[in-house]
C-alpha positions in Angstrom: 0.0 0.0 0.0 1.9 3.0 -1.3 1.3 6.5 0.1 0.0 9.3 -2.1 -0.5 13.0 -1.6 -4.1 13.9 -0.7 -6.2 14.6 -3.8 -7.0 18.3 -4.5 -9.9 19.4 -2.4 -9.5 16.8 0.3 -7.8 19.1 2.7 -9.7 22.4 2.8 -8.1 25.2 4.7 -8.7 25.0 8.5 -10.4 21.6 8.4 -9.6 19.5 11.4 -7.7 16.3 10.7 -7.9 12.8 12.2 -6.3 9.4 11.8 -7.6 5.9 12.3 -6.0 2.5 12.6 -7.0 -0.7 10.8 -5.6 -3.4 13.1 -5.3 -6.8 11.4 -4.1 -9.9 13.2 -3.6 -13.5 12.0 -6.1 -16.1 13.3 -6.8 -19.8 12.6 -9.8 -18.8 10.4 -8.0 -16.1 8.5 -7.0 -12.5 9.3 -9.2 -10.5 11.7 -9.9 -6.8 11.9 -10.6 -4.8 15.1 -13.8 -2.8 15.1 -15.1 -0.7 18.0 -18.5 0.8 19.0 -18.2 4.2 20.4 -19.8 5.0 23.7 -23.0 6.9 23.8 -22.2 10.6 24.5 -24.4 13.6 24.1 -23.2 16.0 21.5 -21.0 13.5 19.8 -22.0 13.1 16.2 -20.5 9.6 16.1 -22.0 8.5 19.4 -22.8 4.8 19.4 -21.4 4.3 15.9 -19.2 1.3 14.8 -15.8 2.6 14.0 -12.1 2.1 13.9 -9.7 3.1 16.7 -8.6 6.7 16.1 -9.4 10.3 16.6 -8.4 13.9 16.1 -4.8 15.0 15.6 -3.1 16.9 18.5 -0.2 19.3 18.3 2.0 16.8 20.1 1.6 14.2 17.3 4.6 14.1 14.9 2.4 13.0 12.0 -0.8 11.2 11.1 0.7 7.8 11.9 1.5 9.1 15.4 -2.1 10.3 15.8 -3.4 6.8 14.8 -1.0 5.1 17.2 -1.7 7.4 20.1 -5.5 7.1 19.7 -5.3 3.4 19.4 -3.3 3.1 22.7 -5.7 5.5 24.5 -9.0 3.9 23.2 -8.2 0.2 23.2 -4.9 -0.1 25.1 -2.9 -1.5 22.2 0.7 -0.2 21.9 1.4 -0.3 18.2 5.1 0.6 18.7 5.5 -2.6 20.8 3.0 -5.0 19.2 2.3 -3.6 15.7 3.9 -3.1 12.3 2.8 -0.4 9.9 1.7 -1.9 6.5 0.8 1.4 4.8 -1.8 4.1 4.4 -5.1 4.2 2.6 -6.7 7.1 0.8 -7.3 10.2 2.9 -11.1 10.8 3.1 -13.4 13.6 3.9 -17.2 13.3 4.7 -19.6 13.2 1.8 -21.1 16.5 2.9 -19.7 19.5 4.7 -20.8 21.1 7.9 -19.7 21.5 11.5 -18.3 17.9 11.6 -16.2 18.3 8.4 -13.0 16.4 9.0 -10.4 14.7 6.9 -9.4 11.2 8.0 -6.2 9.4 7.3 -6.5 5.6 7.7 -3.4 3.4 8.3 -3.2 -0.4 8.2 -1.2 -2.2 11.0 -0.4 -5.8 11.5 -0.5 -6.8 15.1 0.5 -9.8 17.2 -2.1 -12.6 17.2 -2.3 -12.6 21.0 -3.1 -8.9 21.2 -6.4 -8.1 22.9 -8.1 -4.7 23.3 -8.8 -3.0 26.6 -11.4 -0.4 25.8 -11.4 2.9 27.7 -14.5 5.1 28.6 -14.8 6.3 25.0 -15.4 2.7 23.7 -18.4 0.7 24.5 -17.3 -2.5 22.7 -14.3 -3.8 20.8 -14.5 -7.0 18.7 -12.4 -8.8 16.2 -14.2 -9.6 12.9 -12.8 -12.0 10.3 -12.1 -10.3 7.0 -13.7 -13.3 5.2 -17.1 -12.4 6.9 -16.9 -8.8 5.6 -16.2 -10.2 2.1 -19.4 -12.3 2.0 -22.2 -11.1 -0.2 -24.5 -11.3 2.8 -22.4 -8.8 4.7 -23.7 -6.0 2.4 -26.7 -4.2 4.0 -28.1 -0.7 4.5 -28.2 1.8 7.3 -31.4 3.9 7.4 -30.5 7.4 8.7 -33.6 9.2 10.1 -33.6 13.0 9.4 -35.1 15.7 11.5 -38.2 15.8 9.2 -38.9 12.2 9.9 -37.8 10.9 6.5 -35.1 8.2 6.2 -32.1 8.0 3.9 -30.5 4.6 3.1 -26.7 4.3 3.2 -24.6 1.3 2.1 -23.3 -0.6 5.1 -21.7 -3.8 6.3 -23.2 -6.2 8.8 -20.6 -7.3 11.2 -21.6 -9.8 14.0 -24.9 -8.1 14.6 -23.6 -4.6 14.2 -24.0 -2.2 11.3 -20.9 -0.4 9.9 -21.7 2.6 7.8 -20.6 6.2 6.9 -16.9 7.0 6.9 -15.9 3.6 8.4 -17.8 1.8 5.7 -15.9 3.8 3.0 -12.6 3.1 4.6 -13.3 -0.6 4.9 -14.5 -0.8 1.3 -11.2 0.7 0.0 -9.3 -1.7 2.3 -11.2 -4.8 1.3 -10.6 -4.0 -2.4 -6.9 -3.9 -1.7 -7.1 -7.1 0.4 -9.0 -8.9 -2.4 -6.2 -7.9 -4.8 -3.6 -9.3 -2.4 -5.6 -12.5 -2.1 -5.8 -12.9 -5.8 -2.0 -12.3 -6.0 -1.4 -14.9 -3.3 -3.7 -17.4 -5.1 -1.7 -16.8 -8.4 1.6 -17.4 -6.5 0.3 -20.6 -5.0 -0.9 -21.8 -8.4 2.5 -21.0 -9.9 4.2 -22.9 -7.2 2.3 -26.0 -8.3 3.3 -25.5 -11.9 5.6 -28.4 -13.2 8.2 -25.9 -14.2 8.2 -23.8 -11.0 11.5 -23.9 -9.2 13.8 -21.4 -7.5 15.4 -19.4 -10.3 19.1 -19.5 -10.0 21.8 -19.0 -12.7 22.7 -22.3 -14.4 26.3 -23.3 -14.9 27.5 -22.0 -18.2 29.2 -25.2 -19.0 25.9 -27.1 -18.8 25.2 -26.6 -22.5 26.0 -24.4 -25.4 23.5 -22.7 -27.7 24.6 -21.6 -31.1 22.6 -18.5 -31.9 22.8 -15.9 -34.7 23.3 -12.2 -33.6 19.6 -11.5 -34.2 18.5 -14.6 -32.2 20.9 -13.5 -29.4 19.3 -10.0 -29.3 15.8 -11.4 -29.2 16.8 -13.8 -26.3 18.3 -10.9 -24.3 15.2 -8.8 -24.8 12.8 -11.6 -23.8 15.0 -12.4 -20.8 15.1 -8.8 -19.7 11.2 -8.6 -19.9 11.1 -11.6 -17.5 13.9 -10.1 -15.3 16.0 -13.2 -15.8 19.6 -13.8 -16.9 19.5 -14.9 -20.6 21.0 -18.3 -19.9 18.2 -19.1 -17.3 15.5 -17.9 -19.6 16.9 -20.0 -22.5 17.1 -23.0 -20.2 13.4 -22.6 -19.1 12.2 -22.2 -22.7 14.2 -25.3 -23.8 12.9 -27.5 -20.9 9.3 -26.5 -21.6 9.7 -27.2 -25.3 11.3 -30.6 -24.6 8.5 -31.4 -22.1 5.7 -30.6 -24.5 7.4 -32.1 -27.5 8.7 -35.3 -26.1 6.4 -36.2 -23.2 3.8 -37.9 -25.5 6.7 -39.8 -27.2 8.1 -40.9 -23.8 4.7 -42.1 -22.7 4.2 -44.0 -25.9 7.6 -45.8 -25.5 6.9 -46.6 -21.9 3.6 -48.1 -22.8 5.2 -50.2 -25.5 7.9 -51.4 -23.0 5.2 -52.4 -20.5 3.2 -54.2 -23.1 6.2 -56.1 -24.3 7.1 -57.1 -20.7 3.6 -58.4 -20.2 3.7 -60.6 -23.3 4.8 -64.2 -22.7 8.1 -65.0 -24.2 7.9 -66.7 -27.7 8.9 -70.3 -27.9 12.3 -70.8 -29.4 
């Protein structure tokens, strides 16, 4: 997850800033994410909402990462300096509408030790670990109905998480994170599939004396270009291509000869 400068318009002059932490820990059923439910407090626009550990930046914070780490320690008692590792930032977000609660939020993803458990303070009513696999299920998609002052309701997209509804800014942060997580899962699946490929092996330079290829100058240039595209030494690329060619070209012939040998061995010897 590479950092990027905030997009134009994300940081209006004078807007307060905040940072949140997505804490991910390994578990037998797959990675888990820590969610919290904020305590009910009068005058708090996020009172009772499902959220991520985090809060407003303070002058003592060196940067947004420091804000996320400090707020995490204060709200759920997890010291990210001792038990976490920063994986990277997500996109800086602002609310969908302006107003008195306009605030930009910088999310950061941390890997934490599997044995880490939260100890909520007075600002947090509940802290729970939710498997990422549950949030990826189609059934996790739901709606939150926000009731307006005039009595009408407005639906917002949300996630259902163990009987709780995650919506608003936290929903948007999780959506961006889950998209990246899905890409990482796809990459891991491709890696695992490649590791089962018959030609997969640790790529190491082959001894030059193993064989010699007689190539024209044009063939040599083409080989070097193809090897460079694969980020391989030319001799290793040539060896892989040759092995694959031999495998596909001669495997049927080898199988045919083996079958003939087995058939011949099964026949009774002819009388002399």
